C-alpha positions as a Markdown table, in Angstrom:
| # | Residue | x | y | z |
|---|---|---|---|---|
| 1 | Unk | -12.3 | 28.1 | 24.8 |
| 2 | Unk | -9.5 | 25.6 | 25.5 |
| 3 | Unk | -5.9 | 26.9 | 25.8 |
| 4 | Unk | -3.9 | 27.1 | 22.6 |
| 5 | Unk | -0.3 | 27.0 | 21.7 |
| 6 | Unk | 1.0 | 29.1 | 18.8 |
| 7 | Unk | 2.2 | 27.6 | 15.6 |
| 8 | Unk | 4.2 | 29.9 | 13.4 |
| 9 | Unk | 2.5 | 30.7 | 10.2 |
| 10 | Unk | -0.5 | 28.5 | 10.8 |
| 11 | Unk | -2.7 | 30.1 | 13.4 |
| 12 | Unk | -3.2 | 28.0 | 16.6 |
| 13 | Unk | -3.0 | 24.4 | 17.4 |
| 14 | Unk | -5.1 | 23.1 | 20.3 |
| 15 | Unk | -3.6 | 21.1 | 23.0 |
| 16 | Unk | -6.0 | 18.3 | 22.3 |
| 17 | Unk | -5.2 | 18.2 | 18.6 |
| 18 | Unk | -1.6 | 17.4 | 19.5 |
| 19 | Unk | -2.7 | 14.2 | 21.3 |
| 20 | Unk | -5.6 | 13.2 | 19.0 |
| 21 | Unk | -5.7 | 9.4 | 18.6 |
| 22 | Unk | -8.4 | 6.8 | 18.2 |
| 23 | Unk | -6.0 | 4.1 | 19.5 |
| 24 | Unk | -4.2 | 5.3 | 22.6 |
| 25 | Unk | -6.9 | 4.7 | 25.2 |
| 26 | Unk | -9.4 | 2.4 | 26.8 |
| 27 | Unk | -9.2 | -0.3 | 29.4 |
| 28 | Unk | -7.7 | -2.9 | 27.1 |
| 29 | Unk | -5.0 | -0.5 | 26.0 |
| 30 | Unk | -4.1 | 0.1 | 29.6 |
| 31 | Unk | -4.1 | -3.6 | 30.3 |
| 32 | Unk | -1.7 | -4.2 | 27.4 |
| 33 | Unk | 0.5 | -1.5 | 28.7 |
| 34 | Unk | 0.7 | -3.0 | 32.1 |
| 35 | Unk | 1.6 | -6.4 | 30.5 |
| 36 | Unk | 4.4 | -4.6 | 28.6 |
| 37 | Unk | 2.8 | -5.5 | 25.3 |
| 38 | Unk | 2.6 | -1.8 | 24.3 |
| 39 | Unk | 3.9 | 1.5 | 25.3 |
| 40 | Unk | 2.5 | 5.0 | 25.4 |
| 41 | Unk | 3.1 | 5.3 | 21.6 |
| 42 | Unk | 2.3 | 1.7 | 20.5 |
| 43 | Unk | 5.8 | 0.4 | 20.9 |
| 44 | Unk | 6.6 | -3.3 | 21.0 |
| 45 | Unk | 4.4 | -4.1 | 18.0 |
| 46 | Unk | 6.2 | -7.4 | 17.1 |
| 47 | Unk | 5.9 | -8.6 | 20.7 |
| 48 | Unk | 2.3 | -7.6 | 20.9 |
| 49 | Unk | 1.4 | -9.3 | 17.6 |
| 50 | Unk | 3.2 | -12.5 | 18.4 |
| 51 | Unk | 1.8 | -12.9 | 21.9 |
| 52 | Unk | -1.9 | -12.2 | 20.9 |
| 53 | Unk | -1.7 | -14.3 | 17.7 |
| 54 | Unk | 0.0 | -17.3 | 19.4 |
| 55 | Unk | -2.2 | -17.0 | 22.5 |
| 56 | Unk | -5.2 | -17.6 | 20.1 |
| 57 | Unk | -3.6 | -20.2 | 17.9 |
| 58 | Unk | -1.1 | -22.3 | 19.8 |
| 59 | Unk | -3.5 | -23.7 | 22.5 |
| 60 | Unk | -5.8 | -24.8 | 19.6 |
| 61 | Unk | -3.0 | -26.7 | 18.0 |
| 62 | Unk | -1.9 | -28.3 | 21.3 |
| 63 | Unk | -5.5 | -29.3 | 22.3 |
| 64 | Unk | -6.3 | -30.7 | 18.8 |
| 65 | Unk | -3.1 | -32.7 | 18.8 |
| 66 | Unk | -4.0 | -34.1 | 22.3 |
| 67 | Unk | -7.5 | -35.1 | 21.1 |
| 68 | Unk | -6.2 | -36.5 | 17.8 |
| 69 | Unk | -8.1 | -34.0 | 15.7 |
| 70 | Unk | -5.2 | -32.2 | 14.2 |
| 71 | Unk | -4.7 | -34.4 | 11.1 |
| 72 | Unk | -7.0 | -36.4 | 8.8 |
| 73 | Unk | -8.4 | -39.6 | 10.2 |
| 74 | Unk | -10.9 | -38.9 | 13.0 |
| 75 | Unk | -12.8 | -35.8 | 11.7 |
| 76 | Unk | -13.5 | -34.6 | 8.1 |
| 77 | Unk | -12.1 | -31.1 | 9.0 |
| 78 | Unk | -9.0 | -31.5 | 11.1 |
| 79 | Unk | -7.3 | -28.5 | 12.7 |
| 80 | Unk | -4.2 | -28.3 | 10.5 |
| 81 | Unk | -6.5 | -28.3 | 7.4 |
| 82 | Unk | -8.8 | -25.6 | 8.6 |
| 83 | Unk | -8.0 | -22.6 | 6.4 |
| 84 | Unk | -10.0 | -20.2 | 8.5 |
| 85 | Unk | -7.9 | -20.8 | 11.6 |
| 86 | Unk | -4.7 | -19.6 | 9.8 |
| 87 | Unk | -6.3 | -16.6 | 8.1 |
| 88 | Unk | -8.1 | -15.5 | 11.3 |
| 89 | Unk | -5.4 | -15.8 | 13.9 |
| 90 | Unk | -2.1 | -15.7 | 11.9 |
| 91 | Unk | -3.0 | -13.2 | 9.2 |
| 92 | Unk | -6.0 | -11.1 | 10.2 |
| 93 | Unk | -5.0 | -10.4 | 13.8 |
| 94 | Unk | -1.5 | -9.1 | 12.8 |
| 95 | Unk | -3.2 | -6.9 | 10.1 |
| 96 | Unk | -5.7 | -5.5 | 12.6 |
| 97 | Unk | -2.9 | -4.6 | 15.0 |
| 98 | Unk | -0.7 | -3.1 | 12.3 |
| 99 | Unk | -3.7 | -0.9 | 11.3 |
| 100 | Unk | -3.6 | 0.6 | 14.8 |
| 101 | Unk | -0.1 | 1.8 | 14.3 |
| 102 | Unk | -0.6 | 3.3 | 10.8 |
| 103 | Unk | -3.9 | 5.0 | 11.7 |
| 104 | Unk | -2.5 | 6.4 | 14.9 |
| 105 | Unk | 0.5 | 7.9 | 13.2 |
| 106 | Unk | -1.4 | 9.3 | 10.3 |
| 107 | Unk | -4.6 | 10.5 | 11.8 |
| 108 | Unk | -2.9 | 12.9 | 14.3 |
| 109 | Unk | -1.5 | 14.9 | 11.3 |
| 110 | Unk | -4.9 | 14.7 | 9.5 |
| 111 | Unk | -6.6 | 16.4 | 12.4 |
| 112 | Unk | -3.9 | 19.1 | 12.7 |
| 113 | Unk | -4.5 | 20.0 | 9.1 |
| 114 | Unk | -7.8 | 21.5 | 10.0 |
| 115 | Unk | -5.9 | 24.1 | 12.0 |
| 116 | Unk | -2.7 | 24.4 | 10.0 |
| 117 | Unk | -4.8 | 25.2 | 6.9 |
| 118 | Unk | -6.9 | 27.7 | 8.9 |
| 119 | Unk | -10.1 | 25.9 | 8.1 |
| 120 | Unk | -11.5 | 26.4 | 11.6 |
| 121 | Unk | -12.5 | 30.0 | 12.2 |
| 122 | Unk | -11.1 | 31.4 | 15.5 |
| 123 | Unk | -14.6 | 32.0 | 16.9 |
| 124 | Unk | -15.4 | 28.3 | 16.3 |
| 125 | Unk | -12.3 | 26.8 | 18.0 |
| 126 | Unk | -14.2 | 25.9 | 21.1 |
| 127 | Unk | -16.5 | 23.7 | 19.1 |
| 128 | Unk | -13.5 | 22.0 | 17.5 |
| 129 | Unk | -12.0 | 21.4 | 20.9 |
| 130 | Unk | -15.3 | 19.9 | 22.1 |
| 131 | Unk | -15.4 | 17.5 | 19.2 |
| 132 | Unk | -11.9 | 16.3 | 20.1 |
| 133 | Unk | -12.7 | 16.0 | 23.8 |
| 134 | Unk | -15.8 | 13.9 | 22.8 |
| 135 | Unk | -13.4 | 11.5 | 20.8 |
| 136 | Unk | -11.2 | 11.1 | 23.9 |
| 137 | Unk | -14.1 | 10.4 | 26.2 |
| 138 | Unk | -15.6 | 7.7 | 23.9 |
| 139 | Unk | -12.1 | 6.2 | 23.2 |
| 140 | Unk | -11.4 | 5.8 | 26.9 |
| 141 | Unk | -14.9 | 4.6 | 27.9 |
| 142 | Unk | -14.8 | 1.5 | 30.0 |
| 143 | Unk | -18.6 | 1.0 | 29.5 |
| 144 | Unk | -18.1 | 0.9 | 25.7 |
| 145 | Unk | -15.5 | -1.9 | 25.8 |
| 146 | Unk | -17.5 | -3.9 | 28.3 |
| 147 | Unk | -20.5 | -3.6 | 26.0 |
| 148 | Unk | -18.3 | -4.7 | 23.1 |
| 149 | Unk | -17.2 | -7.9 | 25.0 |
| 150 | Unk | -20.9 | -8.6 | 25.8 |
| 151 | Unk | -21.8 | -8.1 | 22.2 |
| 152 | Unk | -19.1 | -10.5 | 21.1 |
| 153 | Unk | -20.1 | -13.3 | 23.4 |
| 154 | Unk | -23.9 | -12.9 | 23.1 |
| 155 | Unk | -24.2 | -12.0 | 19.4 |
| 156 | Unk | -20.9 | -12.7 | 17.8 |
| 157 | Unk | -20.3 | -16.2 | 19.2 |
| 158 | Unk | -23.8 | -17.6 | 20.0 |
| 159 | Unk | -25.6 | -16.1 | 17.0 |
| 160 | Unk | -23.3 | -15.0 | 14.1 |
| 161 | Unk | -20.5 | -17.6 | 14.3 |
| 162 | Unk | -22.6 | -20.7 | 15.4 |
| 163 | Unk | -25.4 | -20.1 | 12.9 |
| 164 | Unk | -23.7 | -18.4 | 9.9 |
| 165 | Unk | -20.0 | -19.1 | 10.0 |
| 166 | Unk | -19.3 | -22.4 | 11.7 |
| 167 | Unk | -19.0 | -25.3 | 9.2 |
| 168 | Unk | -22.1 | -27.6 | 9.1 |
| 169 | Unk | -20.1 | -30.8 | 9.4 |
| 170 | Unk | -17.9 | -32.7 | 12.0 |
| 171 | Unk | -14.8 | -30.6 | 12.8 |
| 172 | Unk | -11.9 | -30.4 | 15.2 |
| 173 | Unk | -13.9 | -28.0 | 17.3 |
| 174 | Unk | -17.4 | -29.5 | 17.4 |
| 175 | Unk | -19.1 | -32.9 | 16.9 |
| 176 | Unk | -22.8 | -33.7 | 16.5 |
| 177 | Unk | -24.6 | -34.6 | 19.7 |
| 178 | Unk | -28.2 | -34.8 | 21.0 |
| 179 | Unk | -29.6 | -31.3 | 21.4 |
| 180 | Unk | -26.8 | -29.7 | 19.2 |
| 181 | Unk | -23.1 | -29.7 | 18.6 |
| 182 | Unk | -20.7 | -30.8 | 21.3 |
| 183 | Unk | -17.6 | -28.7 | 21.6 |
| 184 | Unk | -14.2 | -30.5 | 21.9 |
| 185 | Unk | -11.6 | -29.2 | 24.3 |
| 186 | Unk | -10.0 | -27.3 | 21.5 |
| 187 | Unk | -13.5 | -26.1 | 20.5 |
| 188 | Unk | -14.1 | -24.7 | 24.0 |
| 189 | Unk | -10.8 | -22.6 | 23.9 |
| 190 | Unk | -11.7 | -21.6 | 20.3 |
| 191 | Unk | -15.3 | -20.5 | 21.2 |
| 192 | Unk | -14.6 | -18.9 | 24.6 |
| 193 | Unk | -11.1 | -17.5 | 24.2 |
| 194 | Unk | -9.6 | -17.3 | 20.7 |
| 195 | Unk | -12.7 | -16.3 | 18.8 |
| 196 | Unk | -13.9 | -13.7 | 21.3 |
| 197 | Unk | -10.4 | -12.0 | 21.3 |
| 198 | Unk | -10.5 | -11.8 | 17.5 |
| 199 | Unk | -14.0 | -10.6 | 17.3 |
| 200 | Unk | -13.3 | -8.0 | 20.0 |
| 201 | Unk | -10.4 | -6.6 | 18.0 |
| 202 | Unk | -12.6 | -6.5 | 15.0 |
| 203 | Unk | -15.6 | -4.9 | 16.7 |
| 204 | Unk | -13.4 | -2.4 | 18.4 |
| 205 | Unk | -12.3 | -1.2 | 15.0 |
| 206 | Unk | -16.0 | -0.7 | 14.1 |
| 207 | Unk | -16.4 | 1.3 | 17.3 |
| 208 | Unk | -13.3 | 3.4 | 16.4 |
| 209 | Unk | -14.7 | 4.0 | 12.9 |
| 210 | Unk | -18.0 | 5.2 | 14.6 |
| 211 | Unk | -16.0 | 7.6 | 16.7 |
| 212 | Unk | -14.1 | 8.9 | 13.7 |
| 213 | Unk | -17.4 | 9.4 | 11.7 |
| 214 | Unk | -19.0 | 11.2 | 14.7 |
| 215 | Unk | -16.0 | 13.5 | 15.0 |
| 216 | Unk | -16.1 | 14.4 | 11.3 |
| 217 | Unk | -19.8 | 15.0 | 11.5 |
| 218 | Unk | -19.3 | 17.4 | 14.4 |
| 219 | Unk | -16.6 | 19.2 | 12.5 |
| 220 | Unk | -18.8 | 19.4 | 9.4 |
| 221 | Unk | -21.4 | 21.3 | 11.6 |
| 222 | Unk | -18.8 | 24.1 | 11.9 |
| 223 | Unk | -18.9 | 26.7 | 9.1 |
| 224 | Unk | -15.5 | 25.9 | 7.7 |
| 225 | Unk | -13.3 | 28.5 | 6.0 |
| 226 | Unk | -13.2 | 26.7 | 2.6 |
| 227 | Unk | -11.3 | 28.0 | -0.4 |
| 228 | Unk | -12.9 | 26.9 | -3.7 |
| 229 | Unk | -9.8 | 27.8 | -5.7 |
| 230 | Unk | -7.5 | 25.5 | -3.7 |
| 231 | Unk | -5.4 | 23.4 | -6.1 |
| 232 | Unk | -6.5 | 20.1 | -4.4 |
| 233 | Unk | -9.9 | 20.6 | -6.1 |
| 234 | Unk | -11.8 | 20.1 | -2.7 |
| 235 | Unk | -11.5 | 23.6 | -1.3 |
| 236 | Unk | -8.6 | 22.6 | 1.0 |
| 237 | Unk | -10.0 | 19.3 | 2.3 |
| 238 | Unk | -8.0 | 17.1 | 0.1 |
| 239 | Unk | -5.9 | 16.0 | 3.0 |
| 240 | Unk | -8.8 | 13.9 | 4.3 |
| 241 | Unk | -8.3 | 11.3 | 1.6 |
| 242 | Unk | -4.9 | 10.6 | 3.0 |
| 243 | Unk | -6.4 | 8.8 | 6.0 |
| 244 | Unk | -8.2 | 6.3 | 3.7 |
| 245 | Unk | -4.9 | 4.6 | 2.7 |
| 246 | Unk | -4.1 | 4.1 | 6.4 |
| 247 | Unk | -7.1 | 1.8 | 6.5 |
| 248 | Unk | -5.6 | -0.6 | 4.0 |
| 249 | Unk | -4.5 | -3.2 | 6.6 |
| 250 | Unk | -8.0 | -3.1 | 8.0 |
| 251 | Unk | -9.5 | -3.8 | 4.6 |
| 252 | Unk | -7.0 | -6.5 | 4.0 |
| 253 | Unk | -7.9 | -8.1 | 7.3 |
| 254 | Unk | -11.5 | -8.3 | 6.2 |
| 255 | Unk | -10.5 | -9.7 | 2.8 |
| 256 | Unk | -8.3 | -12.4 | 4.4 |
| 257 | Unk | -11.0 | -13.3 | 6.8 |
| 258 | Unk | -13.5 | -13.7 | 4.0 |
| 259 | Unk | -11.0 | -15.7 | 2.0 |
| 260 | Unk | -10.6 | -18.1 | 4.9 |
| 261 | Unk | -14.3 | -18.6 | 5.4 |
| 262 | Unk | -14.9 | -19.2 | 1.7 |
| 263 | Unk | -11.8 | -21.4 | 1.4 |
| 264 | Unk | -13.1 | -23.7 | 4.1 |
| 265 | Unk | -16.4 | -24.1 | 2.3 |
| 266 | Unk | -14.7 | -24.7 | -1.1 |
| 267 | Unk | -12.2 | -27.2 | 0.3 |
| 268 | Unk | -14.3 | -29.1 | 2.8 |
| 269 | Unk | -17.9 | -28.7 | 1.6 |
| 270 | Unk | -17.3 | -28.8 | -2.2 |
| 271 | Unk | -18.7 | -25.3 | -2.7 |
| 272 | Unk | -17.6 | -23.1 | -5.7 |
| 273 | Unk | -16.2 | -19.6 | -5.6 |
| 274 | Unk | -19.0 | -18.5 | -8.0 |
| 275 | Unk | -21.5 | -19.3 | -5.2 |
| 276 | Unk | -20.2 | -16.4 | -3.1 |
| 277 | Unk | -20.1 | -13.5 | -5.6 |
| 278 | Unk | -22.8 | -11.7 | -3.6 |
| 279 | Unk | -20.9 | -12.1 | -0.3 |
| 280 | Unk | -17.7 | -10.8 | -1.9 |
| 281 | Unk | -19.5 | -7.8 | -3.4 |
| 282 | Unk | -21.4 | -7.1 | -0.1 |
| 283 | Unk | -18.2 | -7.0 | 1.8 |
| 284 | Unk | -16.6 | -4.6 | -0.7 |
| 285 | Unk | -19.6 | -2.3 | -0.6 |
| 286 | Unk | -19.8 | -2.5 | 3.2 |
| 287 | Unk | -16.1 | -1.5 | 3.7 |
| 288 | Unk | -16.4 | 1.2 | 1.1 |
| 289 | Unk | -19.3 | 2.7 | 3.1 |
| 290 | Unk | -17.3 | 2.3 | 6.4 |
| 291 | Unk | -14.2 | 4.0 | 5.1 |
| 292 | Unk | -15.6 | 6.6 | 2.6 |
| 293 | Unk | -19.0 | 7.3 | 4.2 |
| 294 | Unk | -17.7 | 9.5 | 7.0 |
| 295 | Unk | -16.1 | 11.9 | 4.5 |
| 296 | Unk | -19.5 | 12.5 | 2.8 |
| 297 | Unk | -20.5 | 14.7 | 5.7 |
| 298 | Unk | -18.6 | 17.6 | 4.1 |
| 299 | Unk | -20.5 | 17.3 | 0.8 |
| 300 | Unk | -23.0 | 20.0 | 1.7 |
| 301 | Unk | -20.4 | 22.6 | 2.6 |
| 302 | Unk | -18.3 | 21.7 | -0.4 |
| 303 | Unk | -21.2 | 22.0 | -2.8 |
| 304 | Unk | -22.1 | 25.4 | -1.2 |
| 305 | Unk | -18.5 | 26.5 | -1.6 |
| 306 | Unk | -18.4 | 25.5 | -5.2 |
| 307 | Unk | -21.7 | 27.4 | -6.0 |
| 308 | Unk | -20.5 | 30.5 | -4.2 |
| 309 | Unk | -17.1 | 30.3 | -5.9 |
| 310 | Unk | -18.6 | 30.0 | -9.3 |
| 311 | Unk | -20.7 | 33.1 | -8.6 |
| 312 | Unk | -18.0 | 35.2 | -7.1 |
| 313 | Unk | -15.2 | 34.2 | -9.5 |
| 314 | Unk | -17.6 | 34.4 | -12.4 |
| 315 | Unk | -18.5 | 37.9 | -11.5 |
| 316 | Unk | -14.9 | 38.8 | -11.1 |
| 317 | Unk | -14.0 | 37.3 | -14.4 |
| 318 | Unk | -16.8 | 39.2 | -16.1 |
| 319 | Unk | -15.5 | 42.5 | -14.7 |
| 320 | Unk | -12.0 | 41.8 | -15.7 |
| 321 | Unk | -12.6 | 40.6 | -19.2 |
| 322 | Unk | -14.8 | 43.7 | -19.9 |
| 323 | Unk | -12.0 | 46.0 | -18.7 |
| 324 | Unk | -9.5 | 43.9 | -20.7 |
| 325 | Unk | -11.6 | 44.2 | -23.8 |
| 326 | Unk | -12.1 | 47.9 | -23.4 |
| 327 | Unk | -8.4 | 48.5 | -22.9 |
| 328 | Unk | -6.8 | 46.3 | -25.5 |
| 329 | Unk | -9.5 | 45.8 | -28.2 |
| 330 | Unk | -11.7 | 48.9 | -28.2 |
| 331 | Unk | -9.7 | 51.4 | -26.2 |
| 332 | Unk | -7.2 | 54.1 | -27.2 |
| 333 | Unk | -3.8 | 52.5 | -28.3 |
| 334 | Unk | -1.5 | 52.3 | -25.3 |
| 335 | Unk | 2.3 | 52.7 | -25.2 |
| 336 | Unk | 2.3 | 49.5 | -23.1 |
| 337 | Unk | 3.8 | 46.6 | -25.0 |
| 338 | Unk | 1.5 | 43.7 | -25.7 |
| 339 | Unk | 4.2 | 41.1 | -25.4 |
| 340 | Unk | 4.8 | 40.3 | -21.7 |
| 341 | Unk | 1.9 | 42.4 | -20.6 |
| 342 | Unk | 0.8 | 41.6 | -17.0 |
| 343 | Unk | -2.8 | 42.0 | -18.1 |
| 344 | Unk | -2.6 | 38.9 | -20.3 |
| 345 | Unk | -1.0 | 36.9 | -17.6 |
| 346 | Unk | -3.6 | 38.0 | -15.1 |
| 347 | Unk | -6.4 | 37.0 | -17.5 |
| 348 | Unk | -4.8 | 33.5 | -17.9 |
| 349 | Unk | -4.4 | 33.2 | -14.1 |
| 350 | Unk | -8.1 | 34.2 | -13.6 |
| 351 | Unk | -9.1 | 31.7 | -16.2 |
| 352 | Unk | -7.1 | 29.0 | -14.4 |
| 353 | Unk | -8.7 | 29.9 | -11.0 |
| 354 | Unk | -12.2 | 29.7 | -12.5 |
| 355 | Unk | -11.4 | 26.3 | -14.0 |
| 356 | Unk | -10.3 | 25.0 | -10.6 |
| 357 | Unk | -13.6 | 26.1 | -9.1 |
| 358 | Unk | -15.5 | 24.6 | -12.0 |
| 359 | Unk | -13.8 | 21.2 | -11.7 |
| 360 | Unk | -14.0 | 21.2 | -7.9 |
| 361 | Unk | -15.3 | 18.0 | -6.3 |
| 362 | Unk | -18.0 | 17.9 | -3.7 |
| 363 | Unk | -16.5 | 14.8 | -2.0 |
| 364 | Unk | -12.9 | 14.7 | -0.7 |
| 365 | Unk | -11.9 | 11.5 | -2.6 |
| 366 | Unk | -11.8 | 10.4 | -6.2 |
| 367 | Unk | -13.2 | 7.5 | -8.3 |
| 368 | Unk | -9.6 | 6.1 | -8.3 |
| 369 | Unk | -9.6 | 5.9 | -4.6 |
| 370 | Unk | -12.9 | 4.0 | -4.6 |
| 371 | Unk | -11.5 | 1.5 | -7.1 |
| 372 | Unk | -8.2 | 1.1 | -5.2 |
| 373 | Unk | -10.0 | 0.4 | -1.9 |
| 374 | Unk | -12.2 | -2.2 | -3.6 |
| 375 | Unk | -9.2 | -4.0 | -5.2 |
| 376 | Unk | -7.4 | -4.1 | -1.8 |
| 377 | Unk | -10.5 | -5.6 | -0.1 |
| 378 | Unk | -11.0 | -8.3 | -2.8 |
| 379 | Unk | -7.3 | -9.0 | -3.3 |
| 380 | Unk | -7.0 | -11.8 | -0.6 |
| 381 | Unk | -9.9 | -13.7 | -2.4 |
| 382 | Unk | -8.0 | -13.9 | -5.7 |
| 383 | Unk | -6.0 | -17.0 | -4.9 |
| 384 | Unk | -9.3 | -18.9 | -4.6 |
| 385 | Unk | -9.7 | -18.4 | -8.4 |
| 386 | Unk | -7.2 | -21.4 | -8.6 |
| 387 | Unk | -10.1 | -23.6 | -7.3 |
| 388 | Unk | -12.0 | -22.7 | -10.5 |
| 389 | Unk | -9.2 | -22.2 | -13.1 |
| 390 | Unk | -5.9 | -24.2 | -13.2 |
| 391 | Unk | -2.9 | -22.0 | -12.5 |
| 392 | Unk | -1.4 | -22.5 | -16.0 |
| 393 | Unk | -4.7 | -21.4 | -17.7 |
| 394 | Unk | -5.0 | -18.4 | -15.4 |
| 395 | Unk | -1.5 | -17.2 | -16.2 |
| 396 | Unk | -2.2 | -17.5 | -19.9 |
| 397 | Unk | -5.4 | -15.5 | -19.6 |
| 398 | Unk | -3.6 | -12.8 | -17.6 |
| 399 | Unk | -0.8 | -12.6 | -20.1 |
| 400 | Unk | -3.3 | -12.4 | -22.9 |
| 401 | Unk | -4.9 | -9.4 | -21.1 |
| 402 | Unk | -1.6 | -7.7 | -20.4 |
| 403 | Unk | 0.1 | -8.3 | -23.7 |
């Protein structure tokens, strides 16, 4: 068992739980720290965001101006009218970097809650420590980040972007040529520098979500000390839903990216927003699965705790109401006053406890949470409605709905 430090009133906190983070580690993090773009606790956020975003965007502007492809005239899709360039590098990258700060700060407290709420039995503490150590090893893995870069260049750029995302027309970054498209100077920087940096930041988030899901799965293999009468209606695991709201910048980044891709096709290729309903729904469902899916690993233990709680508290209630009935309804009159009797208050408290168990959820999130995350993901796409409905008409419809 790993060494522990005491925590008044809440059992033990492991040394590793104090330093738990999905963000503070890995070769790229160490590189950014040497470049003074981050500190040990993710300091210098504005500097880091500005440098990375402009490193991706400014050379594209300069090169497209040099080649004469920044404005309308030479190519149908000039750089300054490419919606995707703005959303990808000036909006999505800052959101991905902001998500790191929020998740880092909030997730450390989330992990501590397992210990502060005494959910981990003392004889299982070594397994909890092992799960945290596994997170740290994966987070710091050089092999993992090298594989991510290879995936970005081989799959992300050569397959996904070129065949599914790049516009099928003459643009500032590529022109038709014998044997395929010919990249411009700006297109070469875009394909081999800017786009890989963005895709790496995005794929690294998927890797982090995998690490988080794996950690929760390992914790769910521990027989947790759940309390079915806990007021949070999830046997004490209600704190897990707090981390979902830390992922909001990540969801917004995906929504912004999708809005840029669709905006380009609507503006430059005469597509309609209604043509992409399936893509929008698919993104929402995918991100719901990525964020909410890891929490489902506790469903089995929660369902068991609910069944056991219903049996035990049902039996207790049966015993109590029989004794209550025998004393107050069919027993010998007592000198104890009825008004203010502790028996009646205890009966009410027991009924409330049984109702808490009965209404206990088997997943640590609510329907409202699912809806809120879906709205956040789709929110950046809403401005594209103006391509289908004039602003004045849209405002009238919204006012009609609200009033």
